[in-house]
N, CA, C and O atoms as a Tinker XYZ file with bonds, in Angstrom:
   252  protein
     1  N      0.847000   -1.231000    0.023000    73     2
     2  CA     0.081000    0.256000   -0.034000    64     1     3
     3  C      1.042000    1.401000   -0.224000    63     2     4     5
     4  O      1.041000    2.159000   -1.194000    81     3
     5  N      1.884000    1.447000    0.832000    73     3     6
     6  CA     2.957000    2.621000    0.870000    64     5     7
     7  C      3.453000    2.601000   -0.389000    63     6     8     9
     8  O      4.066000    3.625000   -0.689000    81     7
     9  N      3.371000    1.609000   -1.376000    73     7    10
    10  CA     4.230000    1.963000   -3.015000    64     9    11
    11  C      3.090000    2.568000   -3.720000    63    10    12    13
    12  O      3.309000    3.426000   -4.575000    81    11
    13  N      2.020000    2.235000   -3.467000    73    11    14
    14  CA     0.949000    2.727000   -4.058000    64    13    15
    15  C      0.789000    4.271000   -3.767000    63    14    16    17
    16  O      0.662000    5.078000   -4.689000    81    15
    17  N      0.799000    4.570000   -2.691000    73    15    18
    18  CA     0.752000    5.969000   -1.972000    64    17    19
    19  C      1.955000    6.880000   -2.824000    63    18    20    21
    20  O      1.770000    7.866000   -3.537000    81    19
    21  N      3.401000    6.106000   -2.446000    73    19    22
    22  CA     4.494000    6.769000   -3.363000    64    21    23
    23  C      4.221000    7.152000   -4.670000    63    22    24    25
    24  O      4.437000    8.280000   -5.112000    81    23
    25  N      3.744000    6.212000   -5.301000    73    23    26
    26  CA     3.910000    6.244000   -6.772000    64    25    27
    27  C      2.652000    7.399000   -7.092000    63    26    28    29
    28  O      2.932000    8.174000   -8.006000    81    27
    29  N      1.358000    7.590000   -6.467000    73    27    30
    30  CA     0.491000    8.335000   -6.824000    64    29    31
    31  C      0.895000    9.697000   -6.092000    63    30    32    33
    32  O      0.237000   10.692000   -6.396000    81    31
    33  N      1.691000    9.799000   -5.363000    73    31    34
    34  CA     2.056000   11.373000   -4.841000    64    33    35
    35  C      2.860000   11.765000   -5.641000    63    34    36    37
    36  O      2.792000   12.956000   -5.945000    81    35
    37  N      3.910000   10.914000   -6.273000    73    35    38
    38  CA     4.878000   11.412000   -7.268000    64    37    39
    39  C      4.437000   12.003000   -8.643000    63    38    40    41
    40  O      5.101000   12.787000   -9.320000    81    39
    41  N      3.006000   11.415000   -8.993000    73    39    42
    42  CA     2.602000   11.946000  -10.182000    64    41    43
    43  C      1.521000   13.163000   -9.821000    63    42    44    45
    44  O      1.356000   14.130000  -10.565000    81    43
    45  N      0.840000   12.974000   -8.614000    73    43    46
    46  CA    -0.549000   13.887000   -8.400000    64    45    47
    47  C      0.194000   15.032000   -7.547000    63    46    48    49
    48  O     -0.444000   16.065000   -7.342000    81    47
    49  N      1.312000   14.936000   -7.111000    73    47    50
    50  CA     1.287000   16.458000   -6.382000    64    49    51
    51  C      2.013000   17.623000   -7.165000    63    50    52    53
    52  O      1.731000   18.813000   -7.030000    81    51
    53  N      2.961000   17.129000   -7.983000    73    51    54
    54  CA     2.752000   18.198000   -8.843000    64    53    55
    55  C      1.758000   18.800000   -9.924000    63    54    56    57
    56  O      2.052000   19.864000  -10.470000    81    55
    57  N      0.696000   18.195000  -10.208000    73    55    58
    58  CA    -0.311000   18.493000  -10.862000    64    57    59
    59  C     -1.375000   18.896000   -9.677000    63    58    60    61
    60  O     -2.221000   19.698000  -10.070000    81    59
    61  N     -1.465000   18.602000   -8.665000    73    59    62
    62  CA    -2.040000   19.434000   -7.624000    64    61    63
    63  C     -1.682000   20.620000   -7.219000    63    62    64    65
    64  O     -2.434000   21.571000   -7.003000    81    63
    65  N     -0.290000   20.573000   -7.089000    73    63    66
    66  CA     0.184000   22.202000   -7.061000    64    65    67
    67  C     -0.225000   22.959000   -8.102000    63    66    68    69
    68  O     -0.883000   23.987000   -7.940000    81    67
    69  N      0.082000   22.572000   -9.084000    73    67    70
    70  CA    -0.444000   23.266000  -10.442000    64    69    71
    71  C     -1.702000   23.877000  -10.439000    63    70    72    73
    72  O     -1.924000   25.003000  -10.885000    81    71
    73  N     -2.657000   23.004000   -9.850000    73    71    74
    74  CA    -4.237000   23.168000  -10.381000    64    73    75
    75  C     -4.461000   24.224000   -8.983000    63    74    76    77
    76  O     -4.730000   25.424000   -8.930000    81    75
    77  N     -4.219000   23.188000   -7.889000    73    75    78
    78  CA    -4.998000   24.149000   -6.628000    64    77    79
    79  C     -4.121000   24.716000   -5.585000    63    78    80    81
    80  O     -4.621000   25.129000   -4.539000    81    79
    81  N     -2.879000   24.764000   -5.791000    73    79    82
    82  CA    -1.916000   25.727000   -5.246000    64    81    83
    83  C     -1.407000   24.894000   -3.898000    63    82    84    85
    84  O     -1.957000   23.842000   -3.571000    81    83
    85  N     -0.526000   25.353000   -3.300000    73    83    86
    86  CA     0.368000   24.702000   -2.169000    64    85    87
    87  C     -0.530000   24.645000   -0.827000    63    86    88    89
    88  O     -0.405000   23.816000    0.075000    81    87
    89  N     -1.449000   25.689000   -0.890000    73    87    90
    90  CA    -1.974000   25.916000    0.794000    64    89    91
    91  C     -3.254000   24.684000    0.751000    63    90    92    93
    92  O     -3.606000   24.210000    1.831000    81    91
    93  N     -3.869000   24.236000   -0.437000    73    91    94
    94  CA    -4.926000   23.260000   -0.646000    64    93    95
    95  C     -4.214000   21.955000   -0.754000    63    94    96    97
    96  O     -4.692000   21.070000   -0.043000    81    95
    97  N     -3.172000   21.627000   -1.485000    73    95    98
    98  CA    -2.208000   20.434000   -1.458000    64    97    99
    99  C     -1.829000   20.287000    0.094000    63    98   100   101
   100  O     -2.197000   19.264000    0.672000    81    99
   101  N     -1.152000   21.207000    0.749000    73    99   102
   102  CA    -0.738000   20.875000    2.186000    64   101   103
   103  C     -1.953000   20.521000    3.151000    63   102   104   105
   104  O     -1.914000   19.605000    3.973000    81   103
   105  N     -2.944000   21.293000    2.961000    73   103   106
   106  CA    -4.432000   20.916000    3.720000    64   105   107
   107  C     -4.851000   19.237000    3.317000    63   106   108   109
   108  O     -4.935000   18.392000    4.208000    81   107
   109  N     -4.980000   19.059000    2.538000    73   107   110
   110  CA    -5.075000   17.866000    1.979000    64   109   111
   111  C     -4.264000   16.761000    2.419000    63   110   112   113
   112  O     -4.767000   15.660000    2.643000    81   111
   113  N     -2.909000   17.020000    2.568000    73   111   114
   114  CA    -2.187000   15.975000    3.090000    64   113   115
   115  C     -2.152000   16.055000    4.669000    63   114   116   117
   116  O     -1.955000   15.026000    5.315000    81   115
   117  N     -2.316000   17.094000    5.200000    73   115   118
   118  CA    -2.879000   17.101000    6.786000    64   117   119
   119  C     -3.822000   16.663000    7.393000    63   118   120   121
   120  O     -3.958000   16.410000    8.591000    81   119
   121  N     -4.793000   16.527000    6.171000    73   119   122
   122  CA    -6.231000   15.745000    6.489000    64   121   123
   123  C     -5.821000   14.367000    6.451000    63   122   124   125
   124  O     -6.057000   13.698000    7.457000    81   123
   125  N     -5.291000   13.858000    5.542000    73   123   126
   126  CA    -4.820000   12.393000    5.287000    64   125   127
   127  C     -4.383000   11.992000    6.633000    63   126   128   129
   128  O     -5.007000   11.175000    7.310000    81   127
   129  N     -3.199000   12.634000    7.048000    73   127   130
   130  CA    -2.606000   12.177000    8.295000    64   129   131
   131  C     -3.096000   12.503000    9.223000    63   130   132   133
   132  O     -2.426000   12.209000   10.212000    81   131
   133  N     -4.158000   13.089000    9.470000    73   131   134
   134  CA    -5.137000   13.075000   10.853000    64   133   135
   135  C     -5.963000   11.954000   10.798000    63   134   136   137
   136  O     -5.951000   11.163000   11.741000    81   135
   137  N     -6.916000   11.712000    9.508000    73   135   138
   138  CA    -7.411000   10.418000    9.378000    64   137   139
   139  C     -6.838000    9.287000    9.699000    63   138   140   141
   140  O     -7.495000    8.318000   10.080000    81   139
   141  N     -5.385000    9.281000    9.565000    73   139   142
   142  CA    -4.695000    8.179000    9.458000    64   141   143
   143  C     -4.420000    7.839000   11.194000    63   142   144   145
   144  O     -4.634000    6.763000   11.753000    81   143
   145  N     -3.835000    9.226000   11.878000    73   143   146
   146  CA    -3.596000    9.309000   13.041000    64   145   147
   147  C     -5.002000    8.636000   13.877000    63   146   148   149
   148  O     -4.897000    7.772000   14.748000    81   147
   149  N     -6.154000    9.155000   13.469000    73   147   150
   150  CA    -7.608000    8.390000   14.159000    64   149   151
   151  C     -7.581000    7.193000   13.946000    63   150   152   153
   152  O     -7.853000    6.499000   14.925000    81   151
   153  N     -7.321000    6.606000   12.896000    73   151   154
   154  CA    -7.763000    5.232000   12.591000    64   153   155
   155  C     -6.589000    4.274000   13.626000    63   154   156   157
   156  O     -6.887000    3.308000   14.328000    81   155
   157  N     -5.230000    4.884000   13.452000    73   155   158
   158  CA    -4.456000    3.870000   14.395000    64   157   159
   159  C     -4.918000    3.811000   15.544000    63   158   160   161
   160  O     -5.159000    2.782000   16.175000    81   159
   161  N     -5.120000    5.283000   16.004000    73   159   162
   162  CA    -5.614000    5.190000   17.543000    64   161   163
   163  C     -6.794000    4.014000   17.797000    63   162   164   165
   164  O     -6.730000    3.225000   18.739000    81   163
   165  N     -7.845000    4.023000   16.839000    73   163   166
   166  CA    -8.769000    3.226000   17.084000    64   165   167
   167  C     -8.686000    1.591000   17.161000    63   166   168   169
   168  O     -9.368000    0.817000   17.833000    81   167
   169  N     -7.547000    1.313000   16.182000    73   167   170
   170  CA    -7.559000    0.082000   15.761000    64   169   171
   171  C     -6.464000   -0.759000   16.416000    63   170   172   173
   172  O     -6.468000   -1.976000   16.604000    81   171
   173  N     -5.573000    0.095000   16.709000    73   171   174
   174  CA    -4.221000   -0.555000   17.076000    64   173   175
   175  C     -4.574000   -0.411000   18.764000    63   174   176   177
   176  O     -5.012000    0.549000   19.399000    81   175
   177  N     -4.148000   -1.916000   19.235000    73   175   178
   178  CA    -4.196000   -2.324000   20.608000    64   177   179
   179  C     -2.930000   -1.351000   21.584000    63   178   180   181
   180  O     -1.794000   -1.203000   21.133000    81   179
   181  N     -3.295000   -0.847000   22.738000    73   179   182
   182  CA    -2.335000   -0.337000   23.704000    64   181   183
   183  C     -1.526000   -1.375000   24.022000    63   182   184   185
   184  O     -2.120000   -2.416000   24.302000    81   183
   185  N     -0.099000   -1.401000   24.067000    73   183   186
   186  CA     0.702000   -2.410000   24.752000    64   185   187
   187  C      2.068000   -1.801000   25.400000    63   186   188   189
   188  O      3.186000   -2.303000   25.287000    81   187
   189  N      1.685000   -0.444000   26.201000    73   187   190
   190  CA     2.443000   -0.060000   27.154000    64   189   191
   191  C      2.907000   -0.779000   28.315000    63   190   192   193
   192  O      4.085000   -0.669000   28.654000    81   191
   193  N      2.225000   -1.394000   28.861000    73   191   194
   194  CA     2.518000   -2.038000   29.792000    64   193   195
   195  C      2.443000   -3.802000   29.701000    63   194   196   197
   196  O      2.501000   -4.454000   30.743000    81   195
   197  N      2.327000   -4.387000   28.535000    73   195   198
   198  CA     2.353000   -5.659000   28.269000    64   197   199
   199  C      3.559000   -6.337000   28.128000    63   198   200   201
   200  O      4.490000   -5.769000   27.556000    81   199
   201  N      3.677000   -7.398000   28.537000    73   199   202
   202  CA     4.812000   -8.204000   27.867000    64   201   203
   203  C      5.041000   -8.270000   26.622000    63   202   204   205
   204  O      4.098000   -7.937000   25.904000    81   203
   205  N      6.091000   -8.627000   26.068000    73   203   206
   206  CA     6.339000   -9.147000   24.329000    64   205   207
   207  C      5.264000  -10.040000   24.191000    63   206   208   209
   208  O      4.297000   -9.592000   23.576000    81   207
   209  N      5.170000  -11.526000   24.732000    73   207   210
   210  CA     4.367000  -12.508000   24.282000    64   209   211
   211  C      3.008000  -12.064000   24.281000    63   210   212   213
   212  O      2.334000  -12.170000   23.257000    81   211
   213  N      2.519000  -11.551000   25.384000    73   211   214
   214  CA     1.270000  -10.753000   25.422000    64   213   215
   215  C      0.848000  -10.123000   23.970000    63   214   216   217
   216  O      0.162000  -10.613000   23.072000    81   215
   217  N      1.561000   -8.758000   24.079000    73   215   218
   218  CA     1.743000   -7.900000   22.882000    64   217   219
   219  C      1.595000   -8.739000   21.617000    63   218   220   221
   220  O      0.751000   -8.561000   20.739000    81   219
   221  N      2.338000   -9.479000   21.643000    73   219   222
   222  CA     2.212000  -10.616000   20.334000    64   221   223
   223  C      1.114000  -11.537000   19.990000    63   222   224   225
   224  O      0.772000  -11.873000   18.856000    81   223
   225  N      0.586000  -11.916000   21.158000    73   223   226
   226  CA    -0.798000  -12.310000   20.983000    64   225   227
   227  C     -1.897000  -11.618000   20.676000    63   226   228   229
   228  O     -2.811000  -12.243000   20.137000    81   227
   229  N     -2.059000  -10.243000   20.932000    73   227   230
   230  CA    -2.923000   -9.192000   20.831000    64   229   231
   231  C     -2.712000   -8.880000   19.142000    63   230   232   233
   232  O     -3.705000   -8.723000   18.431000    81   231
   233  N     -1.378000   -8.810000   18.605000    73   231   234
   234  CA    -1.317000   -8.227000   17.480000    64   233   235
   235  C     -2.047000   -9.466000   16.521000    63   234   236   237
   236  O     -2.715000   -9.241000   15.512000    81   235
   237  N     -1.742000  -10.869000   17.109000    73   235   238
   238  CA    -1.985000  -11.831000   15.787000    64   237   239
   239  C     -3.658000  -12.425000   16.172000    63   238   240   241
   240  O     -4.132000  -13.441000   15.664000    81   239
   241  N     -4.373000  -11.552000   17.156000    73   239   242
   242  CA    -5.786000  -11.665000   17.268000    64   241   243
   243  C     -5.963000  -12.829000   18.066000    63   242   244   245
   244  O     -7.110000  -13.274000   18.057000    81   243
   245  N     -5.018000  -13.514000   18.840000    73   243   246
   246  CA    -5.518000  -14.569000   19.949000    64   245   247
   247  C     -6.100000  -14.486000   20.953000    63   246   248   249
   248  O     -6.661000  -15.387000   21.577000    81   247
   249  N     -5.985000  -12.998000   21.285000    73   247   250
   250  CA    -6.901000  -12.706000   22.531000    64   249   251
   251  C     -8.311000  -11.703000   22.214000    63   250   252
   252  O     -9.086000  -11.422000   23.128000    81   251
């Protein structure tokens, strides 16, 4: 997925800058990053106080 994003960014970023300007393109980038942060926060389990084996089981859906 990251390769798709990199490829799209390589081609779409210059076109977006030409058509919409830097302010809009940076706002869209910030919105995508904020959405990614919210999704990560909601879907990723907290592992701060867990042992490695227990955190690994969480990552693989065993618990």
